[in-house]
N, C-alpha and C positions, 0 to 999 in steps of 0.2 A: 504494499500499500504506499502511495506517495501522498503526502499532505503538505500543502502550502500554508504558510503562517505569516501573519503581519500583525502589527500593532502601532499605535502612536505611543507617545511618551507616557501616557497614563497606563497603559497596558504592558509596557516593556518588561517589567520585572515578572509579571505573571506569564508572559509569553515565554520567557527564559525558562521558568519552571516547567511549562508544557513541553518545550523542546527537550529538556532532560528526560522527562517522563516518557515521551514517545520514542526517543532514541534508546531508552532502556528496554523498550519493547521491540527493538529492531525495526522500527518503522522509519522509512525515509522521509526527512522533512527538509524543506527549504524555507529559509527565513527571508522574507522580502522587505524586512525592515519594519520600523526604524531600528537602528543599531546603537542608539544612545538615549539617555533620558531627557535630552534637550528638547524643548518645545517644538512640535511639528504639527502638520495638518493631517488628520486621520483619513481624509478622502484619498490622498495619495497612495496610501498602503492598502486600504480596503479595495481600492480599484485594481490595484496590481494583483492581488490575491484572487479577486473575482474574475478577472480576465484569464488568469492562469487556469483556474478551475474550469471556467466556461469553455476554454480552448480544448480541454481534455488533457492538458499536461499533468494535471493532478486530479485524483479521485475526490478529494475533499480539501476543504480549507477551514482555517480557524483564524479568526481575526478578534483582537482584544484592544478595547480602548477603556476609558474610565467607567462608562455605563454599558457599553455594548450597543447602544441605540444608533449612534451616528454611523458607526461602521456598517451596521445592519442596513440602514437606509441606503448607503452609497452602494454596497454590494448588490442589493435587490434592483439596482438600476440596470444592471448587466443582464441581457437576455440569457436565459438558461440557468440563471443563479436563483436558488431558493435558499436564502440565508435566514437562519433562525437564531434569535436572541434567547438563550436558555439560561435560567438561574436555578434550575433543579433537574434531577436526573429523569423524572417522569416526562418532562417536556422534551428532553434530548431524545429519549426513546421514541416517543409519539411522533416527533417531527421527522424522524428518519423512517419509521414505519408507515406513516400515513401521507407525509408531504414530500418524501424523497429528498429532504433537505440535504444540500451539498456543501454548505458553509455553516459552521457554528460561530456565533459571535458571543463574546463574554464580557462582562463589565468587572474590571478588576477592582473597582471601588464598591462593588455590589456583592460579589461572592469571594469567600476566602479561597486561598490556593487548594486546601484539601477538598472542598466541595467542587472547585473548578476542575480539578484532576479527575474526580469521579464523573463529572458531566462529560468530560472529554472521552473517558473510557467507554461510557454508554453510548455516546454519539458515534464513535468510530466502530463499535461492535454491533450496533443495531442495523437491521436490513429493512429495505423497503418491501412491503407486503404486496404491492402491485394490485392486482384484481380491481375491486371497486375503486380503489384509490387512484388507479391510472387515469380513469376518465376525469377525475378532478385536476390531475397534473396536466393532462391534455388541454383543459379549459384554461389553466394558467398560462400555458404556452400560446394559446390563442389570444389571450389579452396582451400578452408581450408583442405578438406580431401585429395586432391592431395599433398599438401605440409606439412601436419602434420603427416608424417609417421616417 
């Protein structure tokens, strides 16, 4: 599995912990920045991760900022991305099963690192159920097509 990661300065420390965790599980990760705690603009990093996932270069993405909200908004502007902000493991599991979410967003100022790592584990191990959920994903794709002209 290949996972793209990104963060702004607010999510930098948590992103580093996530990278260590994923690498300990022999998961290939690429960090698209930021690489310091210096103030930066979250859209730059969220867009890069979203584009990499949408292009098929990575199976999943994880983006972290202070709340997880801003990066989620940016990522969801990219056609083919279904980014989900999760602050609990149930949501992480359900969004993979039902929404086929391909990017997890997290708020470093909202969830502690222990819970965040649990959320990451559930997100990357849960699978899309397809079946009745696929028609809903198809409808999302139609909305993207309608407004991505």
